[in-house]
C-alpha positions, 0 to 999 in steps of 0.5 A: 553175570558178574565182572571178572575184574570185580570178582578178582578184586574181591578175592584179593581184597579178602585175602588181605582183609578177612572179614570185610563186610560187603559195603567196605569190600565194595568201597575197596573194589571201587564198585557200588554196594549193589554190584558187590552184592552180586559178586558176593552172591556169585562167589558164595555159590561157587564156594569161594567165600563164606559170609557169617554174622559179625559177633557183635553187630549181628546185622553185619555180615563178615566175608571170608575166603574159604579154602577153595577161595584161597586155592583159586587165588593162589592158582590165579597168582601163579598164572599171573606170574607166568604171564608177567615172566613171559612178557618180561622175556619178550622185551629188552630192559629199555623197551620195558621202561618205555612200555611202563612210561606209555602205560603210565600215560594211559592211566593218567589220561583215563584218570582225568575223567 
């Protein structure tokens, strides 16, 4: 079973950096190459990415989103925007500012490890 966060991160990274090899994608997504290999296998099986040999470095596989992968990413982005808007409507501007500050403190606390 692959992590949904790793899968999402891989799709977003590939949208911005088509052709990334697996090792570079793993670094971008902050996971191990082994974990990324499992994610890529899963994405390939679902038809969301295609991997092909690099034109000059035949042992290196480039990874690109398929049309289905781009559509999946587009739908996910639409859903995220809807959720963000619902959350924004739920809080007054000063409450949103306070929430951002609290979340930033959470990120700082987690980053200390």
